[in-house]
matplotlib code that plots the C-alpha trace (Angstrom):
import matplotlib.pyplot as plt

x = [0.0, 1.2, 0.4, 0.6, 0.2, 0.3, -0.3, -2.0, 0.2, 2.4, 1.5, 3.6, 0.6, -0.5, 2.6, 1.0, -2.4, -0.8, 1.1, -2.2, -4.0, -1.3, -1.3, 2.3, 1.3, -0.3, -0.5, -3.4, -2.8, -4.3, -3.9, -4.9, -3.9, -4.0, -5.1, -8.8, -9.6, -7.8, -11.1, -12.6, -10.3, -11.1, -7.4, -4.6, -3.2, 0.2, 0.5, 3.6, 6.4, 6.9, 5.6, 2.5, -0.1, -2.5, -1.6, -5.0, -7.8, -5.6, -3.3, -6.1, -6.3, -9.8, -8.8, -5.9, -7.9, -10.6, -8.0, -6.4, -9.8, -10.7, -7.5, -8.2, -6.6, -8.5, -9.1, -10.9, -13.6, -11.3, -7.9, -9.6, -10.7, -7.3, -6.3, -9.6, -9.3, -5.8, -7.0, -10.0, -7.8, -5.3, -8.1, -9.4, -5.9, -5.8, -9.3, -8.4, -5.3, -3.0, -1.1, -0.4, -0.2, 2.7, 2.5, 3.4, 6.5]
y = [0.0, 3.5, 6.6, 10.0, 13.4, 16.2, 19.9, 22.5, 24.2, 22.6, 19.6, 16.8, 14.8, 14.4, 12.2, 9.8, 10.2, 9.2, 6.2, 5.0, 5.4, 3.5, 0.7, 1.3, 1.0, -2.2, -1.4, 0.4, 4.2, 6.2, 9.9, 13.3, 16.7, 19.3, 22.9, 22.3, 25.1, 27.6, 28.4, 29.7, 32.7, 35.8, 36.5, 34.2, 32.2, 30.5, 27.1, 25.4, 26.8, 29.3, 27.0, 25.9, 28.1, 27.3, 28.8, 27.8, 25.3, 22.3, 23.1, 23.3, 20.6, 19.8, 19.2, 17.1, 15.0, 14.4, 13.5, 11.0, 9.5, 9.3, 7.5, 4.8, 6.1, 5.9, 9.5, 10.3, 13.1, 15.1, 15.0, 13.9, 10.7, 9.9, 7.6, 5.8, 5.2, 3.9, 1.4, 0.3, -0.1, -2.2, -4.3, -5.0, -6.2, -8.5, -9.9, -10.5, -12.4, -9.8, -9.0, -10.8, -8.6, -9.2, -9.1, -5.9, -6.0]
z = [0.0, -0.9, 1.1, -0.5, 1.2, -1.4, -1.3, -3.4, -6.0, -8.6, -10.6, -9.2, -8.1, -11.7, -12.3, -9.9, -11.6, -15.0, -13.5, -12.0, -15.3, -17.2, -14.7, -13.6, -10.0, -8.8, -5.1, -3.5, -3.2, -0.4, -1.1, 0.2, -1.1, 1.7, 1.2, 0.4, 2.8, 0.5, -1.3, 1.9, 1.9, -0.2, -0.9, -2.0, 0.9, 1.0, 2.7, 4.0, 1.8, -1.0, -3.7, -1.8, -3.3, -6.1, -9.5, -11.1, -10.9, -11.9, -9.0, -6.4, -3.7, -4.9, -8.5, -7.5, -5.1, -7.7, -10.4, -7.9, -7.1, -10.8, -11.5, -8.8, -5.7, -2.4, -1.4, 1.8, 2.0, 4.4, 6.0, 9.3, 7.5, 6.1, 9.1, 8.8, 5.1, 5.5, 8.2, 6.0, 3.0, 5.0, 6.4, 2.9, 1.9, 4.9, 4.2, 0.6, 1.6, -0.1, 3.1, 6.4, 9.4, 11.7, 15.5, 17.1, 19.3]

ax = plt.figure().add_subplot(projection="3d")
ax.plot(x, y, z, "-o")
ax.set_aspect("equal")
plt.show()
C-alpha cells in the first residue's frame, strides 16, 4: 500500500495520476492533497512553503484529489478521515489475503 500526502500548488501529483491510469502502480494508493480550505479565503493564501499556493484550478487541492480519485486512488472526504481510510484499505488487503499482518513488538 502506498500513502501520499500532497499539497496544493504545482502539478507533481499528476505524475501519480498518470502512473495509476497507465497501470504502472499495482499497489493500492491512499492519497490526500492538503489545502482544500484555500477556497474559503477571499485573498490568495500561501500554505507550507513558498511553492504551496494554487496557481490555477488544476493546482487546487480539490482538483488534484478528484484526479487521484478518478485514477483509482483511495481519497478520503477530508484530512480527518485519512487515518480511517488507511486502516480500512489495509483491512481489505488482509481480508483479501493480499497481506499478512505481523504481530506488534
